[in-house]
C-alpha positions in Angstrom: -89.7 -52.0 -72.1 -91.5 -50.5 -75.1 -91.1 -46.8 -75.7 -93.7 -45.0 -77.7 -92.6 -41.9 -79.7 -95.3 -39.3 -80.4 -94.7 -36.8 -83.2 -96.7 -33.6 -82.8 -97.7 -31.6 -85.9 -97.4 -28.0 -85.1 -99.8 -27.0 -87.9 -102.7 -28.5 -86.2 -106.2 -28.6 -87.5 -108.8 -26.5 -85.6 -112.5 -26.0 -85.7 -115.2 -24.6 -83.5 -117.2 -21.6 -82.4 -116.1 -18.9 -80.0 -119.0 -17.2 -78.3 -116.8 -14.5 -76.8 -115.3 -13.4 -80.1 -118.2 -14.4 -82.3 -115.8 -16.3 -84.5 -116.4 -19.5 -86.4 -113.3 -21.3 -87.5 -112.5 -24.4 -89.6 -108.8 -24.6 -90.3 -107.0 -27.6 -92.0 -110.1 -29.8 -91.9 -109.9 -30.9 -95.6 -113.4 -29.5 -96.1 -114.7 -29.5 -99.7 -117.5 -26.9 -99.0 -118.3 -24.2 -96.5 -120.2 -25.6 -93.6 -123.9 -24.8 -93.4 -124.0 -24.7 -89.6 -122.3 -21.4 -89.1 -124.1 -19.6 -86.2 -126.2 -16.6 -87.3 -124.5 -14.3 -84.8 -121.1 -14.9 -86.3 -119.0 -11.8 -87.0 -115.9 -13.5 -88.1 -115.8 -16.6 -90.4 -112.5 -18.4 -91.1 -112.6 -21.4 -93.3 -108.9 -21.6 -94.4 -106.4 -24.2 -95.6 -109.1 -26.5 -96.8 -110.1 -27.9 -100.2 -113.1 -25.8 -101.1 -113.4 -25.4 -104.9 -116.8 -23.6 -105.0 -119.2 -21.8 -102.7 -122.9 -22.9 -102.7 -125.3 -20.0 -103.2 -127.0 -19.0 -99.9 -124.4 -20.6 -97.6 -123.9 -17.1 -96.0 -127.4 -15.9 -96.4 -128.2 -15.9 -92.6 -125.0 -14.0 -91.6 -126.3 -10.5 -91.6 -123.9 -9.5 -88.8 -120.7 -11.0 -90.3 -117.9 -8.4 -90.8 -114.9 -10.6 -91.7 -114.8 -13.7 -94.0 -111.5 -15.5 -94.8 -111.4 -18.3 -97.4 -107.7 -18.1 -97.8 -105.7 -21.2 -99.0 -108.4 -23.1 -100.7 -108.8 -24.2 -104.3 -111.4 -21.7 -105.6 -111.1 -21.0 -109.3 -113.6 -18.1 -109.8 -115.6 -15.5 -108.0 -119.3 -15.1 -108.6 -122.0 -12.7 -107.4 -124.2 -15.3 -105.7 -121.4 -16.4 -103.4 -121.9 -13.5 -101.0 -125.7 -13.3 -100.6 -126.5 -12.2 -97.0 -123.2 -10.6 -96.2 -124.4 -7.0 -96.4 -122.4 -6.0 -93.3 -119.1 -7.5 -94.6 -116.0 -5.3 -94.2 -113.2 -7.7 -95.0 -112.9 -10.6 -97.5 -109.9 -12.8 -97.8 -109.4 -14.9 -100.9 -105.6 -15.2 -101.0 -103.8 -18.4 -102.1 -106.5 -19.9 -104.1 -106.5 -20.7 -107.9 -108.8 -17.9 -109.0 -108.5 -17.0 -112.6 -111.8 -15.3 -113.3 -114.0 -12.7 -111.5 -117.5 -12.4 -113.0 -119.1 -9.1 -113.7 -120.6 -7.6 -110.5 -119.2 -10.3 -108.3 -119.0 -7.9 -105.3 -122.2 -5.9 -105.6 -123.8 -7.7 -102.6 -121.0 -6.6 -100.3 -121.0 -2.9 -100.9 -119.8 -2.0 -97.4 -116.6 -4.0 -97.8 -113.4 -2.1 -97.1 -110.7 -4.7 -97.7 -110.3 -7.5 -100.2 -107.3 -9.7 -100.7 -106.9 -11.7 -103.9 -103.1 -12.2 -103.6 -101.4 -15.4 -104.8 -104.0 -16.4 -107.3 -104.0 -17.0 -111.1 -105.4 -13.7 -112.4 -104.0 -12.7 -115.8 -106.3 -9.8 -116.7 -108.4 -7.3 -114.8 -111.6 -5.5 -116.0 -113.3 -2.4 -114.7 -116.6 -4.3 -114.2 -114.9 -6.6 -111.7 -115.1 -3.9 -109.0 -118.6 -2.7 -109.6 -120.5 -2.1 -106.3 -117.5 -1.4 -104.1 -117.8 2.3 -103.3 -116.2 1.9 -99.9 -113.2 -0.3 -100.7 -110.0 1.0 -99.2 -107.6 -1.9 -99.5 -107.1 -4.2 -102.5 -104.3 -6.7 -102.6 -103.6 -8.3 -106.0 -100.0 -9.3 -105.4 -98.6 -12.6 -106.6 -100.9 -13.0 -109.6 -100.0 -13.2 -113.3 -100.9 -9.7 -114.5 -98.9 -8.5 -117.5 -100.8 -5.2 -118.1 -103.6 -3.1 -116.7 -106.2 -1.8 -119.2 -107.0 1.9 -118.9 -109.4 2.7 -116.1 -109.2 -0.7 -114.5 -109.7 0.8 -111.0 -111.8 3.9 -112.0 -114.7 2.9 -109.8 -112.6 2.5 -106.7 -112.6 6.2 -105.7 -112.0 5.5 -102.0 -109.1 3.1 -102.5 -106.0 3.9 -100.3 -103.8 0.8 -100.7 -103.2 -1.1 -103.9 -100.9 -4.2 -103.9 -99.6 -5.3 -107.3 -96.3 -6.8 -106.2 -95.1 -10.1 -107.7 -96.9 -9.8 -111.0 -95.4 -9.5 -114.5 -96.1 -5.8 -115.3 -93.4 -4.3 -117.6 -94.6 -0.8 -118.2 -96.2 2.0 -116.1 -98.7 4.3 -117.8 -100.8 7.1 -116.5 -104.1 5.6 -117.6 -103.6 2.6 -115.3 -104.4 4.7 -112.2 -107.4 6.8 -113.4 -109.9 7.3 -110.6 -107.4 6.6 -107.8 -107.1 10.1 -106.5 -107.5 8.9 -102.9 -104.7 6.3 -103.1 -102.0 6.6 -100.5 -99.8 3.5 -101.0 -98.9 1.7 -104.3 -96.8 -1.5 -104.2 -95.3 -2.5 -107.5 -92.2 -4.5 -106.3 -91.1 -7.7 -107.9 -92.5 -7.1 -111.3 -90.5 -6.7 -114.5 -91.0 -3.0 -115.0 -88.4 -1.5 -117.3 -90.2 1.6 -118.4 -92.3 4.4 -116.8 -94.0 6.6 -119.3 -93.9 10.4 -118.8 -96.5 11.3 -116.2 -96.9 7.6 -115.5 -98.3 8.3 -112.0 -100.0 11.7 -112.7 -103.4 10.5 -111.4 -101.9 9.7 -108.0 -101.8 13.3 -106.6 -102.3 12.2 -103.0 -100.1 9.1 -103.0 -97.6 9.0 -100.1 -95.6 5.8 -100.8 -94.6 4.0 -104.0 -92.6 0.7 -103.9 -90.8 -0.1 -107.2 -88.2 -2.3 -105.7 -86.8 -5.4 -107.5 -87.8 -4.4 -111.1 -85.7 -3.8 -114.2 -85.4 0.0 -114.4 -82.1 1.2 -115.8 -82.5 5.0 -115.6 -84.4 7.7 -113.8 -85.8 11.1 -115.1 -88.0 13.8 -113.7 -90.9 13.1 -116.0 -91.5 9.8 -114.2 -92.7 11.6 -111.1 -94.9 14.4 -112.5 -97.8 15.4 -110.2 -96.5 13.2 -107.2 -96.6 16.3 -105.0 -97.6 14.3 -101.9 -95.2 11.5 -102.2 -93.2 10.8 -99.0 -91.5 7.5 -99.6 -90.1 6.1 -102.8 -88.2 2.8 -103.1 -86.2 1.9 -106.2 -84.1 -0.7 -104.5 -83.0 -3.7 -106.5 -83.3 -2.4 -110.0 -80.4 -2.0 -112.5 -80.3 1.8 -112.4 -77.0 3.2 -113.7 -78.2 6.7 -114.8 -80.1 9.4 -112.9 -80.7 12.6 -114.9 -79.9 15.9 -113.2 -82.8 17.1 -111.0 -84.8 13.9 -111.6 -86.4 14.1 -108.2 -87.4 17.8 -108.3 -91.2 17.0 -108.5 -90.9 15.2 -105.1 -91.1 18.2 -102.8 -92.5 16.2 -99.9 -90.3 13.1 -100.2 -88.7 12.1 -96.9 -87.3 8.7 -97.7 -85.5 7.6 -100.9 -84.1 4.1 -101.3 -81.7 3.4 -104.2 -79.9 0.4 -102.7 -78.6 -2.4 -104.9 -78.4 -0.7 -108.2 -75.6 0.0 -110.6 -74.8 3.6 -109.8 -71.1 4.6 -110.1 -71.2 8.3 -109.3 -73.4 10.8 -107.4 -73.4 14.0 -109.4 -73.9 17.6 -108.2 -77.6 17.8 -109.1 -78.7 14.2 -108.7 -80.7 14.9 -105.5 -81.5 18.6 -106.1 -85.1 19.5 -105.2 -85.4 16.9 -102.4 -85.8 19.6 -99.7 -87.7 17.4 -97.3 -85.5 14.3 -97.6 -84.4 12.9 -94.2 -83.4 9.3 -95.2 -81.3 8.5 -98.2 -79.9 5.0 -99.0 -77.6 4.3 -101.9 -75.9 1.3 -100.5 -74.7 -1.8 -102.4 -74.1 0.1 -105.7 -70.7 0.6 -107.5 -70.1 4.2 -106.5 -66.5 5.3 -106.7 -66.9 9.1 -106.5 -69.1 11.8 -105.0 -69.1 15.1 -106.8 -68.5 18.2 -104.7 -71.7 19.5 -103.0 -73.8 16.5 -104.2 -75.5 16.4 -100.8 -75.5 20.2 -100.2 -79.2 20.7 -100.9 -80.3 18.0 -98.5 -80.7 20.3 -95.5 -82.9 18.0 -93.5 -80.9 14.8 -94.0 -80.7 12.6 -90.9 -79.5 9.3 -92.3 -77.1 8.6 -95.2 -76.3 5.0 -96.2 -73.4 4.5 -98.5 -72.5 1.0 -97.4 -71.2 -1.6 -99.9 -69.8 0.7 -102.5 -66.3 1.4 -103.9 -65.6 4.7 -102.1 -62.1 5.4 -100.9 -63.1 8.7 -99.3 -66.0 10.9 -98.3 -64.9 14.5 -98.6 -66.5 17.2 -96.4 -67.2 19.3 -99.6 -69.8 16.7 -100.6 -72.1 18.5 -98.2 -71.1 22.0 -99.4 -69.7 24.8 -97.3 -71.7 23.9 -94.2 -71.5 20.8 -92.1 -74.3 18.2 -92.3 -77.4 18.6 -90.2 -77.1 17.7 -86.6 -77.2 14.0 -85.6 -76.5 12.7 -89.1 -76.2 8.9 -89.1 -73.7 7.6 -91.6 -73.2 4.1 -92.9 -69.8 3.7 -94.7 -69.3 0.0 -94.0 -67.9 -2.3 -96.7 -66.1 0.5 -98.6 -62.4 0.4 -99.4 -61.8 3.6 -97.4 -58.4 5.3 -97.2 -58.3 6.7 -93.7 -56.3 9.9 -93.7 -56.8 13.6 -93.0 -59.7 13.9 -95.5 -61.8 12.0 -93.0 -61.0 14.3 -90.1 -64.3 16.0 -90.4 -66.0 12.7 -89.5 -63.7 12.2 -86.6 -64.7 15.7 -85.3 -68.4 15.0 -85.9 -68.2 11.8 -83.9 -66.4 13.6 -81.1 -68.8 16.5 -81.0 -71.9 14.4 -81.4 -73.3 15.7 -84.7 -72.3 12.5 -86.5 -72.8 8.9 -85.5 -72.2 5.6 -87.4 -75.0 3.4 -88.4 -75.0 0.4 -86.0 -73.8 -2.7 -87.8 -75.1 -5.8 -86.0 -72.1 -7.9 -86.6 -69.5 -5.4 -85.5 -69.0 -3.7 -82.1 -69.1 0.1 -81.7 -66.0 1.8 -83.2 -65.5 -0.9 -85.7 -68.3 0.0 -88.2 -65.8 0.6 -91.0 -62.3 -0.5 -91.9 -59.4 1.3 -93.4 -57.6 -0.3 -96.3 -54.4 1.6 -95.6 -54.3 0.1 -92.1 -54.7 -3.6 -92.6 -56.2 -5.3 -89.6 -57.0 -2.1 -87.8 -60.4 -0.6 -87.5 -61.6 3.0 -87.3 -61.2 3.4 -83.6 -57.6 2.3 -83.8 -56.5 4.7 -86.5 -54.7 8.0 -85.9 -55.7 10.4 -88.7 -53.4 13.1 -87.4 -56.1 15.7 -87.3 -55.3 19.2 -86.3 -57.7 21.1 -84.1 -58.3 23.6 -86.9 -59.1 21.1 -89.6 -62.8 20.5 -90.5 
């Protein structure tokens, strides 16, 4: 008996027209050019994971109703104005994962209604202001994963409606204020995975309405308050994965509306009294996976709205009640103290009481059952739930 074994490729090629969704799709068909038989009523065109190196002028000229075009994962090397003739209704353009190194002047003037453009994972080394001419309605621009080393002043000055700007995974080393001129409407700026080591004074001053900035996985070593001047609307700031060892007193005072601050995976050794002063709106603070050995008295006392505090993966032997000042932490505070060399004694009785009364809970650790979220170095082999701290009823 002969047995035939059939191997199925899960990344199957697909093509065709869906009348219900008005979508034309050509995926993994090894096409070298955009098909010229796209139905005129198409609203979505997906010609992705092919081998298209250029777009013939006029190939989209009959698609006056088309709202979304994706040319992701091809081999395009440049963007030209005549590529988009006929796409006057276009709202979204995907050009990610090509080999684009040049965008001609006025390349997008024919798609003035476009709201979203993705140019991520290309080969762009420089940007010019004239690249974005004719895009008054653009709200989302993704330039992540390119080769940008700097941004010339006013690069995005014409994009007055832009709300999201993705610049992650480039080679930017410095942040200057003139980079963001004209971006008063921006809400979200992603700068993660660059090589940023310096933020000039007022480096984000043009972003008065920005709500989230991601600076994770860069090369910052210190933080000062001049970095955040004018960021009065900022709600989320991520500094995770840098090399920060110094935070000046009152560095975060300009961030009156900040609710989430992430300082995980840095080189902090101590949290000083005024490190987090001014963060009156903060609800989530994460300083895990640092090298923190001590917390100064009252260092968290100004964080009256704090709901979650993550201190996991540090070198703490204790967490004294006076770190929160003379009052107990806000109700329902979630604590993560896992992976610290804690000495479990009467100094932790306030946590025991908070757990019992319900105003403290441990952050759930997926690999440990409830009650074993932290270990005590002075009780080898025992976990928190097994330790008797000898707490008196009167002790905090």
